[in-house]
C-alpha positions as CSV (number, residue, x, y, z in Angstrom):
1,X,43.5,-1.3,-20.6
2,X,47.3,-0.7,-20.8
3,X,48.0,-4.0,-18.9
4,X,45.8,-5.9,-21.4
5,X,47.7,-4.4,-24.4
6,X,51.0,-5.2,-22.7
7,X,50.0,-8.9,-22.1
8,X,49.0,-9.3,-25.8
9,X,52.2,-7.6,-27.0
10,X,54.3,-9.9,-24.8
11,X,52.5,-12.9,-26.2
12,X,53.1,-11.7,-29.8
13,X,56.8,-11.1,-29.2
14,X,57.2,-14.6,-27.6
15,X,55.5,-16.2,-30.6
16,X,57.8,-14.5,-32.9
17,X,60.8,-15.9,-31.0
18,X,59.3,-19.4,-30.7
19,X,57.6,-20.0,-34.1
20,X,58.2,-23.7,-33.8
21,X,56.1,-24.1,-30.6
22,X,52.3,-23.6,-30.7
23,X,50.6,-23.0,-27.4
24,X,46.9,-23.1,-26.5
25,X,45.4,-22.3,-23.1
26,X,41.9,-22.7,-21.8
27,X,39.9,-23.0,-18.5
28,X,36.9,-25.1,-17.7
29,X,34.7,-22.0,-17.8
30,X,35.1,-18.2,-18.1
31,X,33.3,-17.2,-14.9
32,X,34.5,-18.0,-11.3
33,X,33.7,-16.9,-7.8
34,X,36.3,-15.2,-5.7
35,X,38.6,-17.7,-3.9
36,X,37.5,-20.6,-6.2
37,X,40.1,-22.8,-7.8
38,X,40.8,-22.1,-11.4
39,X,41.9,-25.1,-13.5
40,X,44.1,-23.8,-16.3
41,X,45.2,-26.2,-19.1
42,X,48.2,-25.2,-21.2
43,X,48.9,-27.4,-24.2
44,X,52.0,-27.2,-26.5
45,X,52.5,-28.7,-30.0
46,X,56.2,-29.0,-30.4
47,X,58.4,-30.1,-33.4
48,X,60.8,-33.0,-33.1
49,X,63.7,-30.6,-33.0
50,X,62.7,-29.6,-29.4
51,X,64.1,-32.1,-26.9
52,X,63.2,-30.5,-23.6
53,X,60.4,-28.1,-22.6
54,X,59.1,-27.1,-19.1
55,X,57.4,-24.2,-17.4
56,X,59.5,-21.8,-15.3
57,X,58.1,-22.5,-11.9
58,X,56.9,-19.6,-9.6
59,X,54.6,-19.1,-6.7
60,X,52.4,-16.7,-8.6
61,X,51.3,-15.8,-12.2
62,X,50.2,-12.2,-12.4
63,X,47.4,-11.8,-9.9
64,X,47.0,-15.5,-9.4
65,X,48.6,-17.7,-6.8
66,X,49.9,-21.1,-8.1
67,X,48.6,-24.0,-5.9
68,X,49.8,-26.9,-8.0
69,X,51.3,-27.8,-11.4
70,X,50.9,-31.3,-13.1
71,X,52.5,-32.2,-16.3
72,X,51.0,-34.7,-18.8
73,X,53.1,-36.0,-21.6
74,X,51.1,-37.5,-24.5
75,X,52.5,-40.3,-26.8
76,X,55.6,-39.4,-28.8
77,X,53.7,-39.7,-32.1
78,X,51.6,-36.7,-31.2
79,X,54.5,-34.5,-30.0
80,X,52.2,-32.7,-27.6
81,X,52.6,-31.8,-23.9
82,X,50.0,-30.6,-21.5
83,X,50.3,-28.8,-18.1
84,X,47.5,-28.4,-15.5
85,X,47.8,-25.3,-13.4
86,X,45.6,-25.0,-10.3
87,X,45.3,-21.2,-9.6
88,X,43.4,-19.0,-7.2
89,X,42.8,-15.2,-7.1
90,X,41.1,-12.8,-4.8
91,X,40.6,-10.1,-7.4
92,X,37.2,-9.5,-8.9
93,X,36.0,-8.2,-12.3
94,X,37.6,-8.9,-15.7
95,X,41.0,-10.4,-15.0
96,X,43.7,-12.1,-17.2
97,X,45.9,-15.0,-16.7
98,X,49.1,-13.6,-18.3
99,X,51.3,-15.7,-20.6
100,X,53.3,-18.3,-18.7
101,X,57.0,-18.6,-19.3
102,X,58.5,-21.8,-20.6
103,X,62.1,-22.8,-21.4
104,X,63.1,-25.3,-24.0
105,X,66.1,-26.7,-25.9
106,X,66.6,-28.0,-29.4
107,X,68.8,-30.7,-30.8
108,X,71.1,-28.4,-32.8
109,X,71.3,-25.7,-30.0
110,X,71.5,-26.5,-26.3
111,X,71.1,-22.8,-25.4
112,X,68.2,-22.2,-23.0
113,X,65.4,-20.5,-25.0
114,X,62.1,-19.0,-23.7
115,X,58.6,-19.1,-25.0
116,X,55.2,-17.9,-23.6
117,X,51.8,-19.5,-23.5
118,X,48.6,-17.7,-24.6
119,X,46.8,-15.4,-22.1
120,X,43.3,-16.3,-20.9
121,X,40.6,-13.8,-19.9
122,X,38.3,-14.6,-16.9
123,X,35.5,-13.0,-15.0
124,X,35.7,-13.3,-11.2
125,X,32.6,-12.3,-9.2
126,X,32.2,-11.8,-5.4
127,X,29.8,-13.7,-3.0
128,X,26.2,-12.8,-3.5
129,X,24.6,-11.0,-0.6
130,X,20.9,-10.5,-0.1
131,X,20.7,-6.8,0.7
132,X,16.9,-7.0,1.0
133,X,16.9,-9.7,3.6
134,X,16.2,-9.1,7.3
135,X,19.2,-8.4,9.6
136,X,19.3,-11.0,12.3
137,X,20.8,-10.7,15.7
138,X,23.8,-12.9,16.7
139,X,22.7,-15.7,19.0
140,X,24.0,-15.4,22.5
141,X,26.4,-18.1,23.8
142,X,25.0,-20.9,25.8
143,X,25.9,-21.4,29.4
144,X,27.1,-24.9,30.0
145,X,28.2,-26.5,33.3
146,X,31.9,-27.0,33.7
147,X,33.1,-30.6,33.6
148,X,36.3,-32.3,34.6
149,X,37.5,-32.1,31.0
150,X,37.2,-28.3,31.1
151,X,39.5,-28.1,34.2
152,X,42.0,-30.7,32.9
153,X,44.1,-28.2,30.6
154,X,44.5,-25.9,33.6
155,X,45.6,-28.7,35.9
156,X,48.1,-29.9,33.4
157,X,49.5,-26.4,32.9
158,X,49.9,-26.0,36.7
159,X,51.8,-29.4,36.9
160,X,54.1,-28.3,34.1
161,X,54.8,-25.0,35.8
162,X,55.6,-26.8,39.1
163,X,58.0,-29.2,37.3
164,X,59.8,-26.3,35.5
165,X,60.2,-24.3,38.8
166,X,61.5,-27.4,40.6
167,X,64.0,-28.2,37.8
168,X,65.3,-24.6,37.9
169,X,65.7,-24.6,41.7
170,X,67.6,-28.0,41.5
171,X,69.8,-26.7,38.7
172,X,70.7,-23.5,40.5
173,X,71.6,-25.3,43.7
174,X,73.7,-27.9,41.9
175,X,75.5,-25.1,40.0
176,X,76.4,-23.3,43.2
177,X,78.2,-26.3,44.6
178,X,80.7,-26.6,41.8
179,X,82.5,-24.6,39.2
180,X,81.9,-25.7,35.6
181,X,85.2,-26.9,33.9
182,X,86.6,-25.3,30.8
183,X,84.9,-26.4,27.7
184,X,85.5,-26.1,23.9
185,X,82.8,-24.5,21.8
186,X,83.0,-25.1,18.1
187,X,80.5,-24.1,15.4
188,X,80.3,-26.7,12.7
189,X,81.0,-24.9,9.4
190,X,78.5,-25.2,6.6
191,X,80.9,-27.0,4.3
192,X,81.6,-29.8,6.8
193,X,77.8,-30.4,7.1
194,X,77.5,-30.4,3.3
195,X,80.4,-32.7,2.6
196,X,79.2,-35.2,5.2
197,X,75.7,-35.1,3.6
198,X,77.2,-35.6,0.1
199,X,79.2,-38.6,1.3
200,X,76.0,-40.1,2.8
201,X,74.2,-39.5,-0.5
202,X,77.0,-41.2,-2.4
203,X,76.9,-44.2,-0.1
204,X,73.1,-44.5,-0.6
205,X,73.6,-45.2,-4.4
206,X,70.1,-43.9,-5.2
207,X,70.4,-43.4,-9.0
208,X,72.1,-46.9,-9.2
209,X,68.8,-48.2,-7.8
210,X,66.6,-46.3,-10.3
211,X,65.7,-43.5,-7.8
212,X,67.0,-40.8,-10.1
213,X,64.6,-38.1,-9.3
214,X,65.1,-38.6,-5.5
215,X,68.9,-38.5,-6.1
216,X,68.7,-35.1,-7.9
217,X,66.3,-33.7,-5.3
218,X,68.6,-34.6,-2.4
219,X,71.8,-33.4,-4.0
220,X,70.2,-30.0,-4.9
221,X,68.8,-29.7,-1.4
222,X,72.3,-30.2,0.1
223,X,73.7,-27.5,-2.0
224,X,70.8,-25.1,-1.3
225,X,71.2,-25.6,2.4
226,X,75.0,-25.0,2.1
227,X,74.5,-21.8,0.1
228,X,72.1,-20.5,2.8
229,X,74.7,-21.3,5.6
230,X,77.7,-20.0,3.6
231,X,76.3,-16.9,2.0
232,X,73.0,-16.2,3.7
233,X,71.2,-16.7,0.4
234,X,67.5,-17.8,0.9
235,X,68.2,-20.7,-1.5
236,X,65.6,-23.1,-0.1
237,X,62.8,-20.6,-1.0
238,X,64.3,-19.3,-4.3
239,X,64.1,-20.6,-7.9
240,X,67.3,-21.7,-9.7
241,X,67.3,-18.4,-11.6
242,X,67.0,-16.3,-8.4
243,X,69.9,-18.2,-6.8
244,X,72.1,-17.7,-9.9
245,X,71.2,-14.0,-10.0
246,X,72.4,-13.6,-6.4
247,X,75.5,-15.7,-6.8
248,X,76.6,-13.9,-9.9
249,X,76.9,-10.7,-7.9
250,X,79.0,-12.2,-5.2
251,X,82.8,-12.2,-5.5
252,X,83.1,-15.6,-3.9
253,X,80.4,-17.1,-6.0
254,X,81.8,-16.1,-9.4
255,X,84.4,-18.8,-9.4
256,X,81.8,-21.6,-9.4
257,X,79.1,-19.7,-11.3
258,X,79.4,-21.8,-14.5
259,X,79.6,-25.1,-12.5
260,X,76.5,-24.0,-10.4
261,X,74.6,-23.1,-13.5
262,X,75.1,-26.5,-15.1
263,X,74.4,-28.2,-11.8
264,X,71.0,-26.5,-11.2
265,X,69.9,-26.7,-14.9
266,X,70.4,-30.5,-15.0
267,X,68.6,-31.0,-11.8
268,X,65.6,-28.8,-12.9
269,X,65.4,-30.8,-16.1
270,X,65.2,-34.1,-14.3
271,X,62.8,-32.9,-11.6
272,X,60.4,-30.9,-13.7
273,X,60.8,-31.8,-17.3
274,X,61.1,-35.6,-17.0
275,X,64.5,-35.5,-18.5
276,X,66.4,-38.9,-18.4
277,X,70.1,-38.2,-17.6
278,X,73.0,-40.4,-18.7
279,X,75.2,-42.3,-16.3
280,X,77.9,-39.7,-16.9
281,X,75.5,-36.9,-16.0
282,X,74.5,-38.7,-12.8
283,X,78.2,-39.0,-11.8
284,X,79.0,-35.5,-12.8
285,X,76.1,-34.0,-10.8
286,X,77.6,-35.3,-7.5
287,X,81.1,-34.3,-8.6
288,X,79.8,-30.8,-9.3
289,X,78.3,-30.6,-5.9
290,X,81.7,-31.5,-4.3
291,X,83.4,-28.9,-6.5
292,X,80.9,-26.1,-5.5
293,X,81.4,-26.8,-1.8
294,X,85.2,-27.2,-1.8
295,X,85.8,-24.2,-4.0
296,X,83.7,-21.8,-1.9
297,X,84.3,-23.1,1.7
298,X,85.8,-20.8,4.2
299,X,89.0,-22.0,6.0
300,X,88.2,-23.2,9.5
301,X,89.5,-21.1,12.4
302,X,91.2,-22.9,15.3
303,X,88.9,-23.9,18.1
304,X,88.3,-21.2,20.6
305,X,88.5,-22.2,24.2
306,X,85.7,-20.6,26.2
307,X,86.1,-20.6,29.9
308,X,83.0,-20.1,31.9
309,X,83.5,-19.7,35.6
310,X,81.3,-18.4,38.4
311,X,82.4,-17.3,41.9
312,X,81.1,-19.5,44.7
313,X,79.4,-17.6,47.5
314,X,79.4,-19.3,50.8
315,X,76.8,-18.1,53.2
């Protein structure tokens, strides 16, 4: 009961902060079986002062897992947006889909604001079991004759083992006859990989060919991979807000926090809110990516010479 009251209080507070946006939420029906897909439709009537609005993406909403989110933008004259959320839950009883968080911006204020959709109540039931029915024995397995196809996997496995053993014997004999020369071992730093990928992306000229969404997806993926390699942040599996929260607490990440915030926000708007960037924003997005990498990269240590030698035993 306390959780229900909390959900409605959260919704009331969000409506007080976002009086200019009217949300409505509904499902196809109010009764589902456990594990069945729940199709939730969230609609928003927005004034003309709101320029951008999009849901804050997450893997779960309360006790529901999010399988897919589709956005439908109706004609401009109606100023109405719809989002279709495909959900699934394994809880039974009376459950609630809590308010979903949305961020939006207005013409006179580019500050990122938050609003919440209306909660929806559902009933989830388990699978019907006939307790009065007869209990039946499990049928025993059938004995079938072995065919060549049944022996084939074992034959292939034996051949593979023989090949592996032969290769190991050959390699050991060859290694005994000679001493391996000195070799240089060098680990490629994350920033070199990132800068090379950014140069390839720049040469691809994606947004110049109208592939704007693909351009922003690739440039953000390059930066996320770089952050994972440089800081150990699980950036590929995190939302933009989670990445910024971690980077804000890192001493080395504070110098580019403002640049990274603008970089991720622009990319999220293009990828999830159908925002159409200007030519200057397209150019600045790549420039920001270069700045993030070059401002946080670690100086490369000189190559370490690793000498691996093995004594030769003559018998």
